[in-house]
N, C-alpha and C positions, 0 to 999 in steps of 0.2 A: 686687085688694083694696087699699083705702086703707092708707097707712102709719100706724103709731101716732103720736100727737101727745102734747104735754104739756098739752092743754086740760083734761083731768080733774084732773091734778095742780095746775094753776094755780087751778082752781075751789075747791080745798080750802084754799088759803092764807088766812090771817086773822091778826088780832092775836095769837092764842094758838097759831097753827100755823105754825111756820117749817120744821121738819124733818118730812118725810113718809117713812114706811117703806113700800116697795112690795114685795109678796111674791107668789111663784108657786111651784108645786110641779111636780116632775118624777118620774116613776116610779110614779105612783099605780096604774096598771093593769098593771104588770109582774108576772110570776110569781116572779121572783127578784131579789135585790139590795135595796138600801135605797130608801126614798122620800126625796127630797131637796127642800129648800126654799131657794130663792134669795131674798136680801133686799138691796135697794138703798135707801139713805137719801138723799133729795134735799133740798138746801137751797132752799126755795121762793123765797127772795129773790135767788137767783143761778142761775136755771135757764138752761141752754144746750141747744138742740136737739141731738139725736143721731139724725139722719135715717136712718142705715143700719140701725138696730136694728129687728128684727122678732121676733115670737114664735119661740122656738127651733125649733118644729116646722116652720117655713117656711124654715129656713135649712139649707144643707148643712153637714156637720161641719166642713169646712175653714173656712167662713165664720164659724161660731160660734167656732172657735179664734182666728180673727183678731180678732173683736169682743170677746172676753172681757177682754183687757187694756185695751181702749179703755173698756169699761164701768167697770172698776176705777178708771181715771183720772177718769172722768166723775162718778161718784157721790161724794157727800161721805163715805159709808161704805158698805161692802158685805160680805156674808158668805154662806156656805152652810152649812146644818146637815143632818144625816142621821139617820134612824132605820132600824135594820137589820131584816132579815127576821124575826128572832126576836122583836123588839119589836112588829112588826106582828102577828105571831101572838098575842102575849101580850095586847096592848091594843086591837087593831083599828086599821084604817087611819086613822080620824079622829083618834084619840088620838096615833097615830104621827106624823101630820102636825103636830099641835100640838107634839109633842116635838121634831121636827126644826126647827120654826120657833123654838122657845125656844132651841135650841142655836145657831142662826144669830144670834139676838138677843144671846145672851151674848157671841158673838164681836164684835159691834158695840159692846156696852157695854165690853168689855175694851179696845177700841181708842179709847175715849173718846167713843163716839157716843151719840146720843139720838134720840128721835122724839116728836113731839107728836100724830101721827095715823098711821093705817095704812090703806093701800089694798090690798084683797085681791081677787084674781080669783075669780069665781064668784058663786053665790047663797047658798051655805051657809058660815057663819062657822066654819071648822074651828079657829079660834083660841080659841073659847069654852072655858071651863074644863072639862076632864075631871076625873076623880077626882084629888084633890090628891096621893094617894100615888104616882101615876105620876111626878111631878116630883121625888120623892125620888131618882130615878136620876141627877139632875143634880148633879154635884159643883160646888163653888164655882168661879167663874171663876178660871182660872189653876191650878187643881188638876189636873183631868183633861182640860182642853180643849187641843187642839193649835191654838193661835192664833198668827198672825203679823201684825204691823202695823209699818209704818215711817212716819216723818213724811213728809208730802207733798212737802216741799222738801229731802229728803235727798240728792238728786242721783243716786240710783241709776237705772240703766237699767231699762226695762220698766215694768210696772204698779206703781202705788202699793201698798206692802206687799211689794214684791219678788217678787210672784207667790206667793201663799200655797200651801203644800203641801196636796195632797189626801191625807187619811188616812181609810181605810175602817173606822174603829172606831165603836162605838156612840156615843161622845161626841166625835166629831170635828167640828171647825169650821174653816173657812178664812175669814179675815177680812181686809179691807183698809180703810184709812182712817187718819185722824189726828184728834186732838181739835181742834175749832174753837176759835180763841182766845176765852178767856173763857167757854166753854161749860160747862154743868153737866150731868152725866149724871143723868137722872131716869127714873122709871117702869121700873125694872129688869126687871119682869115685863111682857113684851109684851102679855099678856092684859089688862092694866089700861089700855091705850091705846085711845082710841076708834077703831072700825073702820068704814070705808066699803066696802061691797061693790059690785062692778061686774061684770056678766056680760061675758065676752070682754074683760076688761081686758088680758089678754096680747096681744090683737090691736089694742087701741085706745090703750093707754097706754104711753108709752116707758119709764117707770120699772118697770112690771111686766114688759114684754117684756125689758128688760135683766136683771131678776132671773131670768127663765126661762133666759136664755142662760148665766148663771153656773152655775145649778143643773144644766143639761143637760151642760155641759162637764165639771163635776166628777163628776157621776154616771157619765157615759160613761167617764171615766178610771178610776173605781172598778171598773166592770164589765169593762173591758179588763184590769185587774190581776187580778181574780178569774178571768177566762178562762184565765190562765196556770196557775192551780191546777186548774181544771176545764175543760179544753179541749173536751171532748165536747159541752158544752152550747151552744157557739158564742156566748158572751156578748160577745165582741169585735165580733160583727156584730149580733146581735139585742138586745143590752143588757138581757137578762132578760125580754123580752116573749114572748108566747106564739105564736111562729112554729111552723110545721109541723115544722121540723127540731128545734127546741127540745123540743117535745112528744114527738117520736119518741125523743130522747135520754132524756127522763124515763121513758118506757115501758121502755126497754132497761136503764137504770141505776138508776132510782129517783131520788127527789129527794135533794139534798145539803143541807148545813146552811144554805146561802144561799137556798134556796127558801122561799117562804111556804107552809109546810106546812098551814096552816089554810085555804088557798084551794083551789078546784077546779082542780087543775093540768092535768087532762086532760079 
């Protein structure tokens, strides 16, 4: 399979488009745990190839772990947002995806980031505005968001942002990046930014593939932590997806609070 390139990202550059937000989701089809949205913001005037990046589904866990800090250094800004199982039950998966994306975007904005355009994987724009009341759940940036960001030139070892902590709360965000000199944060609501859809963007576009890696690494860490609380479901291995062993455990024990109870679990 051909490696993803930056061809699509470059094609979106223009006089009014310098910063491109690339998004991908992880966990949409799971039976338990959050749905997570990874977001990388690329400076289209300073693109550098990242040839080792692939869609997260094509990479082994160890390789994803290796690449995550590389992606954080590579992107101008990056973040991951999550929507929990209870929110998926309450609002539906499409609205939960939008909620997770908005949380990731708030992390980018809190770090001084901006975007002039969005590149989204798939054929359905799940960023489109759901019911406005859903976003009342979002506290102002800095209020309930667990956000970390360090200047790119702080001299710290490891990924820019010092390796943002993974927090498995409804309003958790992990962000990395630093304000570009002279930049102005605009379009605080990501739903107001023009969106370009591309089917299989996670396979073809480096920015989207990189976002998928960040989302997958963080969500896997969340599921591993939840597995310590609920070891019978095997989430450290199946990550909340509907494996035979996972379904057997649901039959025996019933669903827990981290299962998507509105879904057909068996």
